[in-house]
C-alpha positions as a printed NumPy array, in Angstrom:
array([[-29.414,  46.843, -69.668],
       [-33.19 ,  46.609, -69.819],
       [-33.219,  44.661, -66.44 ],
       [-30.893,  47.151, -65.037],
       [-33.349,  50.066, -66.026],
       [-36.266,  47.976, -64.434],
       [-34.385,  47.624, -61.272],
       [-33.513,  51.311, -61.211],
       [-36.953,  52.233, -61.6  ],
       [-38.34 ,  50.005, -59.131],
       [-35.925,  51.084, -56.403],
       [-36.443,  54.943, -57.443],
       [-40.136,  54.569, -57.11 ],
       [-40.802,  51.826, -54.645],
       [-41.228,  54.209, -51.447],
       [-43.011,  57.11 , -53.444],
       [-46.367,  56.117, -52.336],
       [-45.692,  56.47 , -48.631],
       [-46.047,  60.355, -49.184],
       [-49.763,  60.055, -50.628],
       [-52.842,  60.585, -48.445],
       [-54.209,  57.129, -49.521],
       [-51.197,  55.229, -47.913],
       [-51.126,  57.713, -44.977],
       [-54.96 ,  56.742, -44.11 ],
       [-54.554,  53.132, -45.234],
       [-50.842,  51.921, -44.491],
       [-51.657,  48.45 , -45.776],
       [-52.067,  49.781, -49.14 ],
       [-48.317,  50.545, -49.476],
       [-46.746,  49.107, -52.473],
       [-50.191,  48.24 , -53.827],
       [-50.894,  52.096, -54.418],
       [-47.277,  52.281, -55.701],
       [-48.03 ,  49.947, -58.381],
       [-51.351,  51.824, -59.295],
       [-49.565,  55.148, -59.348],
       [-46.734,  53.551, -61.453],
       [-49.192,  52.315, -64.051],
       [-51.023,  55.765, -64.244],
       [-47.724,  57.349, -64.743],
       [-46.892,  55.037, -67.737],
       [-44.533,  52.942, -66.164],
       [-43.845,  49.413, -67.656],
       [-45.804,  46.526, -66.077],
       [-42.4  ,  44.792, -64.51 ],
       [-41.606,  48.003, -62.646],
       [-45.384,  48.523, -61.478],
       [-45.342,  44.685, -60.282],
       [-41.763,  45.164, -58.657],
       [-42.974,  48.091, -56.707],
       [-46.006,  46.077, -55.397],
       [-44.066,  42.979, -54.539],
       [-40.888,  44.721, -52.839],
       [-42.695,  44.559, -49.684],
       [-43.315,  40.791, -49.764],
       [-43.535,  38.6  , -47.684],
       [-45.704,  40.771, -45.484],
       [-45.946,  37.97 , -43.061],
       [-44.005,  34.762, -41.971],
       [-44.925,  32.154, -44.489],
       [-46.694,  34.731, -46.637],
       [-46.589,  35.012, -50.462],
       [-43.144,  35.783, -52.097],
       [-42.421,  38.123, -54.936],
       [-43.103,  36.469, -58.221],
       [-40.97 ,  38.335, -60.438],
       [-37.001,  38.562, -60.07 ],
       [-36.902,  42.179, -60.199],
       [-39.359,  42.315, -57.413],
       [-37.147,  39.731, -55.313],
       [-34.003,  41.595, -55.727],
       [-35.423,  45.004, -54.554],
       [-37.282,  43.205, -51.698],
       [-33.946,  41.691, -50.598],
       [-32.162,  45.026, -51.037],
       [-34.673,  46.831, -49.067],
       [-34.806,  44.414, -46.038],
       [-31.134,  44.002, -45.924],
       [-30.761,  47.881, -45.721],
       [-33.227,  48.088, -42.909],
       [-31.77 ,  45.246, -40.908],
       [-28.147,  46.658, -41.37 ],
       [-29.315,  50.273, -40.582],
       [-31.07 ,  49.237, -37.32 ],
       [-28.265,  47.058, -36.112],
       [-25.827,  49.894, -37.05 ],
       [-27.343,  52.238, -34.695],
       [-28.107,  49.788, -31.862],
       [-31.758,  49.019, -32.593],
       [-31.309,  45.054, -32.146],
       [-34.369,  42.861, -31.35 ],
       [-34.049,  41.605, -27.805],
       [-36.299,  38.767, -26.5  ],
       [-40.021,  39.335, -27.633],
       [-39.106,  42.913, -28.394],
       [-38.859,  43.425, -32.388],
       [-40.572,  46.808, -32.977],
       [-39.305,  47.008, -36.492],
       [-40.065,  43.401, -37.47 ],
       [-36.508,  42.623, -38.448],
       [-36.823,  38.871, -37.592],
       [-39.72 ,  38.695, -40.151],
       [-37.612,  40.657, -42.585],
       [-34.56 ,  38.361, -42.246],
       [-36.751,  35.273, -42.537],
       [-38.272,  36.977, -45.804],
       [-34.751,  37.652, -47.235],
       [-33.878,  33.845, -46.41 ],
       [-37.119,  32.588, -48.092],
       [-36.671,  34.616, -51.08 ],
       [-33.117,  33.494, -51.74 ],
       [-34.183,  29.904, -51.206],
       [-37.258,  30.153, -53.382],
       [-35.666,  31.818, -56.306],
       [-32.283,  29.912, -55.981],
       [-30.105,  32.939, -55.793],
       [-26.274,  32.095, -55.305],
       [-25.334,  35.098, -53.485],
       [-23.034,  35.655, -50.729],
       [-24.839,  36.874, -47.5  ],
       [-21.517,  38.106, -46.273],
       [-21.057,  40.225, -49.487],
       [-24.666,  41.453, -49.123],
       [-24.095,  42.599, -45.632],
       [-20.834,  44.221, -46.602],
       [-22.54 ,  46.224, -49.304],
       [-25.311,  47.393, -47.21 ],
       [-23.02 ,  48.574, -44.449],
       [-20.706,  50.12 , -46.87 ],
       [-23.649,  52.414, -48.223],
       [-24.583,  53.124, -44.577],
       [-21.132,  53.599, -43.169],
       [-21.245,  57.256, -42.43 ],
       [-24.545,  57.036, -40.406],
       [-23.363,  53.959, -38.122],
       [-23.108,  54.531, -34.447],
       [-21.15 ,  51.304, -33.825],
       [-18.08 ,  49.73 , -35.45 ],
       [-18.829,  48.283, -38.766],
       [-17.074,  44.987, -37.852],
       [-19.198,  44.428, -34.793],
       [-22.429,  45.399, -36.747],
       [-21.425,  42.682, -39.522],
       [-20.977,  39.842, -36.961],
       [-24.18 ,  40.705, -35.161],
       [-26.177,  40.82 , -38.284],
       [-24.674,  37.467, -39.493],
       [-25.488,  35.74 , -36.253],
       [-28.848,  37.243, -36.427],
       [-29.257,  35.704, -40.   ],
       [-27.858,  32.24 , -38.773],
       [-30.245,  32.173, -35.982],
       [-33.269,  32.905, -38.482],
       [-32.099,  30.194, -40.796],
       [-31.705,  27.619, -37.987],
       [-35.067,  28.5  , -36.951],
       [-36.672,  28.078, -40.379],
       [-34.9  ,  24.793, -40.828],
       [-35.988,  23.382, -37.451],
       [-39.505,  24.261, -38.17 ],
       [-39.377,  22.133, -41.233],
       [-38.276,  19.144, -39.01 ],
       [-34.6  ,  18.988, -39.901],
       [-32.414,  17.727, -37.097],
       [-30.614,  20.078, -34.933],
       [-27.205,  18.553, -35.212],
       [-27.383,  18.596, -39.092],
       [-28.198,  22.199, -38.994],
       [-25.244,  22.806, -36.579],
       [-22.844,  20.799, -38.529],
       [-23.093,  22.958, -41.569],
       [-23.868,  26.298, -39.944],
       [-20.5  ,  25.816, -37.946],
       [-18.735,  26.081, -41.188],
       [-19.015,  28.57 , -44.06 ],
       [-22.744,  28.898, -44.674],
       [-23.013,  32.364, -46.408],
       [-24.24 ,  30.764, -49.616],
       [-27.462,  29.571, -48.146],
       [-28.612,  27.707, -51.175],
       [-25.467,  25.737, -50.92 ],
       [-25.898,  25.524, -47.277],
       [-29.244,  24.068, -46.983],
       [-28.329,  21.619, -49.736],
       [-25.446,  20.249, -47.7  ],
       [-27.821,  20.026, -44.542],
       [-30.236,  18.025, -46.41 ],
       [-27.535,  15.745, -47.702],
       [-26.613,  15.118, -44.146],
       [-30.137,  14.097, -43.219],
       [-30.03 ,  11.652, -46.   ],
       [-26.429,  10.304, -45.11 ],
       [-28.034,   9.385, -41.655],
       [-29.557,   6.49 , -43.252],
       [-26.195,   4.98 , -44.547],
       [-25.315,   1.897, -42.51 ],
       [-21.762,   3.072, -41.704],
       [-23.051,   6.712, -40.354],
       [-22.779,   5.944, -36.674],
       [-19.287,   4.483, -36.823],
       [-18.199,   7.314, -39.146],
       [-19.499,   9.927, -36.866],
       [-17.614,   8.625, -33.969],
       [-14.291,   8.517, -36.154],
       [-14.709,  12.029, -36.941],
       [-15.354,  12.977, -33.365],
       [-12.033,  11.462, -32.557],
       [-10.318,  13.415, -35.449],
       [-11.793,  16.563, -34.052],
       [-11.084,  15.999, -30.426],
       [ -7.633,  15.082, -30.777],
       [ -7.027,  18.403, -32.804],
       [ -8.98 ,  20.476, -30.2  ],
       [ -7.105,  23.337, -28.879],
       [ -4.056,  22.804, -31.232],
       [ -3.316,  25.166, -33.997],
       [ -2.931,  23.23 , -37.236],
       [  0.52 ,  24.161, -38.988],
       [ -1.343,  23.638, -42.268],
       [  1.702,  21.611, -43.761],
       [  1.088,  18.131, -45.333],
       [  2.372,  15.114, -43.252],
       [  5.794,  14.163, -44.406],
       [  5.897,  10.38 , -45.666],
       [  9.61 ,  10.135, -44.574],
       [  8.531,  10.448, -40.714],
       [  5.923,   7.742, -40.983],
       [  6.891,   4.855, -38.536],
       [  3.629,   2.756, -38.522],
       [  2.055,   0.948, -41.57 ],
       [ -1.299,   2.455, -40.37 ],
       [  0.162,   6.013, -41.026],
       [  0.812,   5.338, -44.46 ],
       [ -2.463,   3.667, -45.126],
       [ -4.275,   6.739, -43.666],
       [ -2.065,   8.978, -45.68 ],
       [ -2.589,   7.066, -49.014],
       [ -6.325,   6.776, -48.605],
       [ -6.383,  10.59 , -47.641],
       [ -4.357,  11.582, -50.657],
       [ -6.482,   9.345, -53.037],
       [ -9.763,  10.676, -51.99 ],
       [ -8.984,  14.277, -51.357],
       [ -9.265,  15.299, -55.224],
       [-12.556,  13.236, -55.701],
       [-14.233,  14.821, -52.744],
       [-13.25 ,  18.166, -53.682],
       [-14.531,  17.668, -57.128],
       [-17.754,  16.272, -55.615],
       [-17.987,  19.424, -53.32 ],
       [-17.374,  21.892, -55.972],
       [-20.1  ,  20.292, -58.056],
       [-22.456,  20.475, -55.145],
       [-22.833,  16.565, -55.062],
       [-22.667,  16.161, -51.402],
       [-24.128,  12.655, -51.366],
       [-20.851,  11.52 , -53.275],
       [-19.   ,  13.432, -50.623],
       [-20.34 ,  11.522, -47.771],
       [-20.437,   8.244, -49.382],
       [-16.708,   8.728, -50.315],
       [-16.059,   9.673, -46.586],
       [-17.734,   6.551, -45.392],
       [-15.426,   4.489, -47.321],
       [-12.369,   5.479, -44.878],
       [-13.99 ,   4.553, -41.689],
       [-12.053,   1.485, -41.297],
       [ -8.715,   3.055, -42.021],
       [ -9.298,   5.759, -39.478],
       [-10.352,   3.549, -36.85 ],
       [ -7.293,   1.321, -37.468],
       [ -5.043,   4.436, -37.323],
       [ -6.505,   5.386, -33.891],
       [ -6.19 ,   1.859, -32.481],
       [ -2.555,   1.204, -33.559],
       [ -0.863,   4.585, -33.631],
       [ -0.084,   6.952, -30.577],
       [ -0.634,  10.442, -32.053],
       [  0.547,  12.342, -28.924],
       [  3.777,  10.699, -28.605],
       [  6.784,  12.377, -26.582],
       [  8.814,  12.679, -29.895],
       [  7.695,  16.196, -31.067],
       [  8.733,  15.871, -34.692],
       [  6.769,  12.685, -34.768],
       [  3.76 ,  14.195, -32.966],
       [  3.692,  17.132, -35.173],
       [  3.707,  14.955, -38.172],
       [  1.004,  12.668, -36.978],
       [ -1.228,  15.709, -36.112],
       [ -0.709,  17.016, -39.714],
       [ -1.921,  13.641, -40.816],
       [ -4.905,  13.872, -38.728],
       [ -5.732,  17.304, -40.003],
       [ -5.426,  16.218, -43.568],
       [ -8.351,  13.789, -42.532],
       [-10.107,  16.82 , -41.197],
       [ -9.679,  18.85 , -44.15 ],
       [-11.606,  16.116, -46.23 ],
       [-14.912,  17.027, -44.743],
       [-14.557,  20.257, -42.81 ],
       [-15.139,  22.768, -45.859],
       [-18.607,  20.592, -46.267],
       [-19.727,  20.283, -42.612],
       [-18.281,  19.772, -39.201],
       [-19.29 ,  16.205, -38.888],
       [-17.917,  16.085, -35.214],
       [-21.25 ,  17.73 , -34.367],
       [-23.545,  15.088, -35.413],
       [-25.123,  12.969, -32.776]])
């Protein structure tokens, strides 16, 4: 309850100093003066600190809010600004970014990663757009899509600037990445996995899996053992069935190193399957069953990363 009261006071008072003559004459003192006025007005130190911190970071790579309350209000404020601007068509283009939306998005990402906040960016944007819905001049669905793509580009830019490989980033950001703490953890795990001796061969195997499924809408049904004609089909089915629960457990625990090491163990079985089994046979029932089997292999890794995108 106390934390909610602190957040409520920060949210209520954080822009109050914009109406003062001091901030009007010295705009760089916004937030700083708010904290000073808060202390004069008898607010708690947590509230005063949060008022001052909610503007942070004020530049790319700048200091981040030290307090959790300041970080939360900073994220909320910046998300509201980005959603509002996109909602009325004020979208950065090229070098034009008059409202510093790129910096604000990078600030949100930096705060989330610094504080380890396990929040869904998807849900955060939904909340912001819900509060602004009556003021939007564009369709809410279109705004959300554009804002998510905007954040995706900023996250990619940040990771590239850290020296992380483009293909590792794309492999994860092509799947569900809205929990950015988890997404970055997966990306770093892929970077480490590239040192595995089976990495190159396994990447080729997964490219074969994705390529054969390209343009085909998966039925979602599991393969039927009764339709297997080749020993390699049964071998792939059994290893997939055996590894599936273990990989899912590792994924839920965030142990992506174990996810990738488990995947590496099936390389030879995948290769043998493709070398000996004709997936796109003329027999429709057999073809559908083999595609279901290949899709079950894809399901082992696709929720973690689209490994077919790796170089």
